[in-house]
N, C-alpha and C positions, 0 to 999 in steps of 0.2 A: 707421295710422301718425302721429305727432305732426309736424307739421311742424318742420324746423330752425329752430333759435332763428337770433337777427340774427346772431351772430357765428360761425354753420355754413352749409356748403352742401351740398347732398345731390346726389350726381349718380349717374345710372344708365349702368351698364356691361354689356355682353354681348360674348359672342365671336362666333362666325362668324353672320353672319347671309348664307344661300346661297340667293339667291330666282331659281338660275336652273333650267334644266331643268324638272323635274318642277312646281316651282311656277309658272315662269313659263308652262307650259301651260294649266294649272289658270285663270290670270289673264283678265283681258278681252282683251288682244291679245297672244295668244302669238308670240314668235319661230318663225322656220321650224325644223322640228323635228330637223332633221338631225344627226346626233351622230358623232364619229369615235373613240368609244371601242373596246376590243377585244370587247367585250361587245354594249354596247348602242349601238344605232343610231339609235335614234329618242328623243326626250325624253319622249313620250307614254307610254311605257314605265314610267316613273319614276311617273308617275301610276298608271298601273296596277296597278304592283306594291303602292303604297300602298292603293290600293283593296282588292286581295288580301288587305292585311293588317287592315285596320282598318274596311272599308266605303265605301260608295261617297262620293268628293267632289263637292259640287256646284256643279260648272265650268259656266258661269266663275261665278268665286266674286268678292268685292266686293273691292275693295282693303286692308280691313282685315281679311280672313277669316282671314289666316295668322296673325294676332298674337293670335287668339282671346283667353283668358284674360288675355294680358300687357297688355291696353290699359286691363283694371279696376284693375290691381296699378300699374301706372305711375300711374294717376289717384289711388291713393288713396298714393302715395309723394311724389308731386307735387314730383320731381327739378327741380333747377335747370336739369341739362343732361342731353344723352341722348346716347350715345356705342356705336356697335356698329363690330365691323370688318366690312364688306361686303366677302364674298370671293365677288362678281360682277360682270363686266360689264354694263356698261347700253348696249347698243348693237344696231344693227341690220346691223353689218358681217358678213361671211359666209365670211372666209377664217378660219382657226382658226391660231391660232399653230403653226408646223411643231415636231414632235417632242414634242409634249406629249401624254400620253396622255388626259385630262379637259378640258373647256374650256365652263365656265359662262358663261352669256347671260341676259341679260334684256331684254325690249323696254323700249326708252324707254317707250312711251306706258302702261307699269305703273308707271312712279315713283312713283305714287299708294300704291304698297304699303310705300314708306319714308315718304313722308311723314304715312301713316294712324298711323303710331308717332311721328309728331313728332320724328324723330331730328333733332339738333342737327349732330352730325359722324358721318361714315363715315369711319374709316380703309381706307386704301387700301392699304397697303403689305404686300402678300402675293401667294400663287402663282397667283393666280386673275384679276387684274386686268386682264393683257394676254392671256387666253385668246385673243383674236379680235385681235390685233395691237395695233401704236401706233395706229392709227385709231379700234380698239376704246376704248382708253384715253381719246384725246380727245374722243371721245361721251361715253364716262362722266364725265369732268370737266365737261363741258358740260351734262349733262344734271342733274347733281346741283346746280350752280351756279344754273340757271335754276329749280330746284324749292327752292332758299334751304336747302340742305345744305351746310355747309362740310366739307372735305375735308382730310387730313393724309396724307403717306409717299408720293404719286406727283404727278408735274406735267410739264409739259411741258418742262423743265430742274431740272437739280439744284437749284438754290437754289429752283425751286418744291416740290420734292418735298421737301426738306429744312427748307421752311419749315411752324411750327406752324398748327394752325387757331385763330387766337385769337377764344375764345367769352366774349362780355360777360357777366357776372353781374349776379343783380337785386341793386339797391343797389351797382351797382360794382364795379370791378375786373373781372379776366380769366382763365379758365382756359386755358391753352395746353395745345393737345395735338400731341404731337411724336410721328411715327410712322416704325417702320422695320421692316425684314424681314431675317432672313438665309437662307444658302444652305440652312441645314439643313431649313428649313420648306420648301422646294421650288423657291425662286426661281431661276431660271438667272440666273447672272452677266450674261448679253446683257440681262439687264431692269434691271439698275442705269443710272439717271437719271445724264448727264454735263453737261456746259456746254452742249453741242451736241444732246443726246438725250432723249428724251421718257423716262420710267421711274419705276421707286420708291427709295423712300431705302435701299438695301441695304448694309447693317453687315456688316465682317467677324465672325467668329463670336467670341461676346460673350469679353471680356478687359479688358487694362488701357486697350489702344490704342481697342477702341471704345467704352468708358465716357468716355475723356477726349474723343474726338470730339462723343460727344451732348454731355457736360459744356460742350463749348464753343457747341455750337449752341444751347444753353440758355441759356447767358451771353448771347449776342448778341441773343437777343429778350425777355429777361425784363426786365420794370419791376419795381419795387419793390411787394409787395402781390400777386403774379402767384401762382397756384396753376399746378401743373404735370403734366401727367399724360405718361408717356413709355409709349407703344402697342408693344407689338413682336410680330412674326409669328416662330416660334420652333419648333425641335423638329419632330419627327414627328409624324403624325394620331395612334396609338395606344402604348397604355404608361403607367405608373402612376408611371416613374422620374424624377423632376426630375434633369438635371444638372447637378453640381457648378458647372460653367460657368454654368451660367444663375443659380444661386441666388448666386453671388459676384459676378455681374455686377448683378444686382439691389440687391445689399446696396451695390455701391460708388458706384451711381447716388445712393441714398440719403446714403449717407456725404458724397457731394459739391454733395450737397444740390441734385441738378439733376433730383429725381424727388420728389413728395408722392405718387403712386401710380404702380406698376409694373403694368402692363394688359397680362397675356401671354395669347397665343392660338395655335392652330394646330392641338391636339390635337382630336380629335373629341369628345372627351368632357372633362368638368371634372376640372381638379386640385386639390390643398389647395391654401390660401392660407395666407398669413405675414404677420404684422407684426414691422417693423426699424426698431428705435429710432422706434417710434412709427406707424408710416406703412405703407401696404397694399403687399402684393406680389401680383397674384394671378398664376401662373403658367401656368396655361391656363383659360380661363373655358369653352372646350367649343363644340359647337355650339348657338345657341338655335334657329334655322330652318333647315331642310335638308329634302331629299325623300329621305331613307335610311330611312324607316321600315317599307318594305319587304325592307330589304335584313338584318337581322336582326344580331346579336352578331357582335363578332369576338374572339375570345379570352378572354370573359365582358365585354368591354367593349362600351355599347352608346351611340349618337349619337343615340338619338331622345328622351332625357333631359337638358336644359339649365336653364339659371337666372338670374335675374334678377340682379344685385348691385346694391344700393343701398349706396353709400359716403358716409357723413355725417362731412366732415371740417371742420377749425378753420379760420375765415378768416384767422387769424392766422397759423398756422405750417404747415395743411396736415399737422396729425398726425390719426390715424384717430379721430374720436369713436365711430364705430360701422359694423359692415357687416352687413346683411340679406340674407342668400341665398334666393332662392324658387326653390323647383324648378318645372319646368313638362315635359309630356311632348306631343311630335308625334303626333299622330292623324288620320287624315284630311286631312293636310298643315294642323292647324289647332292651336296650343299650347292644353293644358288642364292640369289638375291631375293629377299623376304616379298611376298604379294604386300601391298597397300595394308591390309587388314592386320595380316600379321606384324608388319613392322608398326603400324601405330599401336598394336596391344602391346609389344615390347616396349617401345618410347614410353607410354604409362607406368608399364611396370617399374622399370628403371628409375622412373622419375619419383616414384615412392620415397626415393632418397632426400628429394628438394630440400622437404621441411625437416625432416629427422637428422641430416647427417650435412646440412647447408652445402648441398651441391645441385648442380645441375646440369644437363646437356645442352651442347649448342652444336648446330651441325659443321662438320668437317669438309674441307673443300675437297678433299677425295674419296669423301664417302662414309655414312656411318657418321658418329658423334665424337666430339670430345669432350671429357669431364672437367667441368670447371669447377674449383672449390673456393667457398668463400671464407673457410678456415683463415684466420691469421695467419700470417708467415707462412701459409702452404705455397708448394712451389707449382703446384697444378693449377692455376687461378687463369680463369680465361682473361681476353685483354681488355673486357670490360667488367672486370669484377669489382 
């Protein structure tokens, strides 16, 4: 991939990075393995399920192991910044949040699993960051801070949860990452940060009031020349339908000038992308790293196939210059190239946006696909649009 020009920035975005349970057990310093799920009581069972599906995992694995071929792709693309949704508490706390069916936890000594990918920002506004209570959240925030990784979407108070991660850009300027979650993604109302309680930045369900709330926060922090990503954990885990309210909300943020990119996640599989008024909307980035490979499909949908998203934006106005999507597949808890069936399934899934959004996927010479938009005036148009 050619490096971005001086008037462009390339940002790496991904969906859910879930380094707890089976992955944590494969790393050098696993957490205590007990789980409180209805069917699985030992996190090592997820490691065993993965091995039954695809072969032995050479545990203990290195910190970089799970990223596999993603590291080479990141090196070739050379993005200015790297941003994911970290859907795992990083803590040694052993008391699970009551009433939740699933609890993700990675031992803080395994934080090298995140720094190995040179992540700049972990979004934490999601339905697993407080799986091990507010003490677990505090340790997660402290561990990431000590590792040099910025966070957005959670904090010790509401003002911290709402504050963006301000990421310096090469050559000057900033990228601001604001992060929010909605209850539809499984975030309990009790997890909402307040002026006196730690928690996540919880939005009301997408609508005009929520858009106005986000716009006010962006306006309060934005400086001239800043680029803005609004990251949202919304909707259910499975299904290809994009709610009308999600689409209207993303459009409204762009129309208000409050988002250059809308970075959506929660679904375990990717969803189609859109370009609205020249700006990128990722409705669902899917899981990138998880321990689900031994579980199989659900209703024809699969969570072992994820994407790296390389979005190149104009520095001047945030419009999308190009979006390269690179598919990868988890095998033996490691990212590698997808097999032909998995690649075809993902291509068909992403192509659902062709008719609805006026987009299409074109082969990229470096692998993966380039998103082409037929939207009038869109910057991410293909060469034969």
